[in-house]
MDAnalysis code that builds the backbone (N, CA, C; Angstrom):
import MDAnalysis as mda
import numpy as np

u = mda.Universe.empty(291, n_residues=97, atom_resindex=np.repeat(np.arange(97), 3), trajectory=True)
u.add_TopologyAttr("name", ["N", "CA", "C"] * 97)
u.add_TopologyAttr("resid", np.arange(1, 98))
u.add_TopologyAttr("resname", ["MET", "GLY", "ALA", "LYS", "VAL", "ILE", "GLU", "ALA", "GLU", "GLU", "ALA", "VAL", "THR", "VAL", "GLY", "LEU", "ALA", "THR", "ARG", "LEU", "PHE", "GLY", "PRO", "GLU", "GLU", "LEU", "GLU", "ARG", "GLY", "THR", "TYR", "GLY", "PHE", "ALA", "GLU", "GLU", "LEU", "CYS", "ARG", "LEU", "SER", "GLN", "PHE", "THR", "ILE", "ARG", "ALA", "VAL", "SER", "ALA", "THR", "VAL", "ARG", "ALA", "ILE", "ASN", "ALA", "GLY", "ALA", "GLN", "GLU", "ALA", "ASP", "PRO", "ALA", "LEU", "GLN", "ALA", "ARG", "ILE", "MET", "GLY", "GLY", "PHE", "GLU", "GLY", "GLU", "ASP", "TYR", "LEU", "GLU", "GLY", "ARG", "ALA", "ALA", "PHE", "LEU", "GLU", "LYS", "ARG", "LYS", "PRO", "LYS", "PHE", "THR", "TYR", "ARG"])
u.atoms.positions = np.array([
    [0.664, -1.120, -0.156],
    [0.078, 0.015, -0.057],
    [0.977, 1.230, 0.053],
    [1.953, 1.118, 0.652],
    [2.845, 2.509, 0.708],
    [2.450, 3.485, 1.338],
    [2.409, 4.833, 0.792],
    [1.784, 6.201, 1.604],
    [0.631, 6.589, 0.640],
    [0.108, 5.729, -0.219],
    [-0.949, 6.346, -0.626],
    [-2.153, 6.771, 0.197],
    [-2.707, 7.711, 0.304],
    [-3.810, 8.223, 1.060],
    [-5.174, 7.770, 0.213],
    [-6.132, 7.203, 0.892],
    [-7.396, 6.633, 0.333],
    [-8.372, 7.331, 1.129],
    [-9.323, 7.655, 0.450],
    [-10.559, 8.134, 0.914],
    [-11.205, 7.381, 2.091],
    [-12.406, 7.729, 2.976],
    [-12.810, 6.977, 3.878],
    [-13.567, 5.865, 3.393],
    [-14.417, 6.062, 2.020],
    [-15.206, 4.993, 1.334],
    [-14.550, 3.854, 1.236],
    [-13.324, 4.195, 0.353],
    [-12.202, 2.801, 0.011],
    [-11.977, 2.242, 1.112],
    [-11.295, 3.025, 2.253],
    [-10.791, 2.257, 3.695],
    [-11.724, 1.228, 4.198],
    [-13.216, 1.490, 3.903],
    [-14.288, 0.720, 4.545],
    [-14.284, -0.496, 3.362],
    [-14.134, 0.108, 2.069],
    [-14.447, -1.315, 1.066],
    [-13.073, -2.163, 1.107],
    [-12.024, -1.958, 1.389],
    [-10.678, -2.406, 1.500],
    [-10.488, -3.274, 2.736],
    [-11.669, -2.865, 3.881],
    [-11.337, -3.445, 5.347],
    [-10.316, -2.917, 6.250],
    [-9.937, -1.573, 5.986],
    [-9.013, -0.831, 6.814],
    [-10.179, -0.076, 7.854],
    [-11.199, -0.044, 7.583],
    [-12.119, 0.648, 8.554],
    [-13.487, -0.254, 8.580],
    [-14.379, -0.258, 9.525],
    [-15.276, -1.288, 9.560],
    [-16.734, -0.296, 9.358],
    [-16.624, 1.117, 9.603],
    [-17.750, 1.851, 9.409],
    [-17.515, 3.287, 9.272],
    [-18.374, 3.970, 8.685],
    [-18.191, 5.271, 8.491],
    [-19.463, 6.191, 8.707],
    [-19.076, 7.165, 9.462],
    [-20.135, 8.158, 10.161],
    [-19.740, 9.457, 9.360],
    [-21.199, 10.010, 9.304],
    [-21.116, 11.548, 8.739],
    [-20.837, 12.336, 10.097],
    [-20.843, 13.806, 9.698],
    [-20.571, 14.656, 10.797],
    [-22.026, 14.603, 11.792],
    [-22.955, 14.538, 11.296],
    [-24.123, 14.624, 12.266],
    [-24.384, 13.353, 12.840],
    [-23.775, 12.220, 12.377],
    [-23.715, 10.744, 13.219],
    [-22.579, 10.576, 13.943],
    [-21.519, 11.278, 14.010],
    [-20.262, 10.944, 14.651],
    [-20.560, 10.684, 15.924],
    [-20.867, 11.401, 16.672],
    [-21.055, 11.333, 18.382],
    [-21.926, 10.028, 18.414],
    [-22.794, 10.095, 18.062],
    [-23.606, 8.795, 18.222],
    [-23.363, 7.606, 17.697],
    [-22.581, 7.615, 16.655],
    [-22.097, 6.364, 16.035],
    [-20.875, 5.912, 16.897],
    [-19.900, 6.745, 17.333],
    [-18.702, 6.571, 18.217],
    [-19.254, 6.070, 19.557],
    [-20.145, 6.731, 19.970],
    [-20.532, 6.204, 21.540],
    [-21.493, 4.693, 21.198],
    [-21.793, 4.566, 20.089],
    [-22.440, 3.142, 19.918],
    [-21.627, 2.147, 19.674],
    [-20.690, 2.526, 18.942],
    [-19.567, 1.522, 18.639],
    [-18.506, 1.435, 19.992],
    [-18.438, 2.337, 20.950],
    [-17.855, 2.158, 21.885],
    [-18.477, 1.193, 22.903],
    [-19.825, 1.114, 23.073],
    [-20.664, 0.322, 23.605],
    [-20.466, -1.130, 23.305],
    [-20.384, -1.308, 21.595],
    [-20.279, -2.936, 21.227],
    [-19.090, -3.074, 21.838],
    [-18.159, -2.341, 21.877],
    [-16.488, -2.627, 22.428],
    [-16.467, -3.340, 23.832],
    [-17.220, -2.510, 24.605],
    [-17.519, -2.801, 25.984],
    [-18.255, -4.009, 25.981],
    [-18.989, -4.510, 25.586],
    [-19.816, -5.854, 25.444],
    [-18.825, -7.178, 25.101],
    [-17.713, -6.902, 24.349],
    [-16.817, -7.887, 23.902],
    [-15.989, -8.291, 25.392],
    [-15.360, -9.354, 24.667],
    [-14.305, -9.989, 25.913],
    [-13.280, -8.836, 25.985],
    [-12.867, -8.229, 27.127],
    [-12.149, -7.310, 27.512],
    [-10.735, -7.828, 27.490],
    [-10.527, -9.007, 27.763],
    [-9.196, -9.658, 27.494],
    [-8.864, -9.816, 25.886],
    [-9.667, -10.003, 25.240],
    [-9.165, -9.910, 23.749],
    [-9.295, -8.223, 23.062],
    [-10.076, -7.445, 23.816],
    [-9.392, -5.996, 23.474],
    [-8.451, -5.662, 23.816],
    [-8.068, -6.191, 25.169],
    [-6.384, -5.732, 25.475],
    [-5.498, -6.265, 24.690],
    [-5.638, -7.529, 24.420],
    [-4.594, -8.279, 23.493],
    [-4.555, -7.580, 22.468],
    [-5.701, -7.593, 21.679],
    [-5.524, -6.641, 20.439],
    [-4.822, -5.332, 20.291],
    [-5.322, -4.554, 21.530],
    [-4.672, -2.974, 21.702],
    [-3.077, -3.383, 21.871],
    [-2.649, -4.270, 22.742],
    [-1.216, -4.451, 22.844],
    [-0.390, -4.886, 21.415],
    [-1.133, -5.682, 20.952],
    [-0.883, -6.169, 19.504],
    [-0.605, -4.742, 18.465],
    [-1.401, -3.949, 18.366],
    [-1.566, -2.958, 17.772],
    [-0.257, -2.065, 18.146],
    [-0.422, -1.688, 19.804],
    [0.905, -0.996, 20.077],
    [2.175, -1.502, 19.688],
    [2.481, -2.710, 19.789],
    [3.521, -3.580, 19.356],
    [3.879, -3.160, 17.795],
    [2.855, -3.132, 17.041],
    [3.275, -3.139, 15.740],
    [3.616, -1.493, 15.552],
    [2.815, -0.643, 16.147],
    [3.101, 0.745, 15.776],
    [4.688, 1.042, 16.318],
    [5.129, 0.262, 17.365],
    [6.433, 0.323, 17.823],
    [7.572, -0.188, 17.105],
    [7.194, -0.873, 15.793],
    [7.919, -1.615, 15.013],
    [8.300, -2.944, 15.019],
    [7.447, -3.699, 15.892],
    [7.451, -5.179, 16.259],
    [7.013, -5.976, 14.851],
    [7.632, -6.957, 14.499],
    [7.438, -7.793, 13.243],
    [6.956, -8.858, 13.878],
    [7.395, -9.272, 15.155],
    [6.984, -10.687, 15.467],
    [6.520, -10.312, 16.700],
    [5.827, -11.323, 17.481],
    [5.263, -11.363, 18.795],
    [6.428, -11.641, 19.842],
    [6.614, -10.944, 20.886],
    [7.505, -11.185, 21.917],
    [6.912, -12.221, 22.706],
    [7.611, -12.886, 23.431],
    [6.882, -14.093, 24.376],
    [5.729, -13.564, 25.079],
    [5.812, -12.381, 25.811],
    [4.554, -11.560, 26.589],
    [3.446, -11.480, 25.759],
    [3.898, -10.840, 24.465],
    [2.597, -10.767, 23.622],
    [2.092, -11.924, 23.200],
    [3.014, -13.041, 22.670],
    [2.465, -14.214, 22.268],
    [1.727, -15.105, 23.236],
    [2.093, -14.852, 24.767],
    [1.416, -15.609, 25.487],
    [-0.295, -14.805, 26.005],
    [-0.195, -13.687, 25.679],
    [-1.427, -12.717, 25.503],
    [-2.235, -13.244, 24.651],
    [-1.880, -13.501, 23.221],
    [-2.659, -13.864, 22.259],
    [-3.178, -15.340, 22.477],
    [-2.285, -16.201, 22.818],
    [-2.774, -17.225, 22.927],
    [-3.649, -17.609, 24.240],
    [-3.584, -16.492, 25.193],
    [-4.482, -16.576, 26.366],
    [-5.984, -16.448, 25.958],
    [-6.027, -15.738, 24.621],
    [-7.385, -15.606, 24.160],
    [-8.098, -16.896, 23.750],
    [-7.411, -17.699, 23.408],
    [-7.639, -19.007, 22.973],
    [-8.100, -20.066, 24.066],
    [-7.693, -19.803, 25.412],
    [-7.821, -20.495, 26.540],
    [-8.461, -20.412, 27.637],
    [-8.851, -18.890, 27.827],
    [-9.357, -18.487, 28.829],
    [-10.878, -18.762, 29.182],
    [-11.238, -18.060, 30.283],
    [-12.809, -18.012, 30.396],
    [-13.613, -17.098, 29.419],
    [-12.962, -16.247, 29.163],
    [-13.904, -15.347, 27.937],
    [-14.081, -16.222, 26.765],
    [-13.075, -16.900, 26.374],
    [-13.128, -17.725, 25.088],
    [-13.904, -18.963, 25.198],
    [-14.125, -19.754, 26.374],
    [-15.005, -20.728, 26.646],
    [-16.297, -20.367, 26.900],
    [-16.503, -18.977, 27.273],
    [-17.806, -18.373, 27.346],
    [-18.352, -18.008, 26.053],
    [-17.300, -17.135, 25.258],
    [-18.009, -16.903, 24.008],
    [-18.326, -18.087, 23.178],
    [-17.333, -19.290, 23.168],
    [-17.839, -20.618, 22.402],
    [-18.962, -20.883, 22.756],
    [-19.078, -21.279, 24.044],
    [-20.771, -21.760, 24.870],
    [-21.768, -20.827, 23.973],
    [-21.763, -19.648, 24.212],
    [-22.878, -18.725, 23.864],
    [-23.052, -18.570, 22.208],
    [-22.054, -19.035, 21.523],
    [-22.305, -19.134, 20.063],
    [-22.839, -20.494, 20.076],
    [-22.524, -21.361, 20.518],
    [-23.158, -22.798, 20.233],
    [-24.505, -22.773, 20.781],
    [-24.777, -22.179, 21.979],
    [-26.181, -22.018, 22.436],
    [-27.130, -20.814, 21.874],
    [-26.500, -20.277, 21.266],
    [-27.301, -19.012, 20.566],
    [-27.946, -18.229, 21.167],
    [-26.661, -17.575, 21.933],
    [-27.114, -16.427, 22.814],
    [-26.066, -15.610, 23.153],
    [-26.295, -14.328, 23.886],
    [-25.265, -13.275, 24.101],
    [-24.541, -13.991, 25.085],
    [-22.854, -13.545, 24.939],
    [-22.089, -13.880, 25.871],
    [-21.909, -13.220, 27.195],
    [-21.509, -13.438, 28.086],
    [-21.429, -12.824, 29.541],
    [-20.265, -13.078, 29.795],
    [-19.330, -12.195, 29.478],
    [-17.980, -11.988, 29.656],
    [-17.562, -11.726, 31.179],
    [-16.679, -12.236, 31.613],
    [-16.427, -11.907, 33.337],
    [-14.806, -11.279, 33.441],
    [-14.091, -11.353, 32.373],
    [-12.768, -10.658, 32.515],
    [-13.179, -8.997, 32.579],
    [-12.278, -8.417, 33.272],
    [-12.531, -7.132, 33.614],
    [-11.420, -6.669, 33.772],
])
């Protein structure tokens, strides 16, 4: 991709962004998105945040601590709850805070 500047619509199309809000929707849309994130596994949210920070700092591979956090997302209580909720067709009740 290089240093090419892309428009917001293209960012959504190619998957760099998940949604787009107009100026009149920005506050409501942003708060709604934040509420969605709060309902997700906070273990996973923190692991993703740590991964993004590492990439921004120049990491090209996960160090052992980051790798452990990533793998923890596939072994912890939130993962088990998410899987069970999916199979039972219900909303998950994550406990990790």
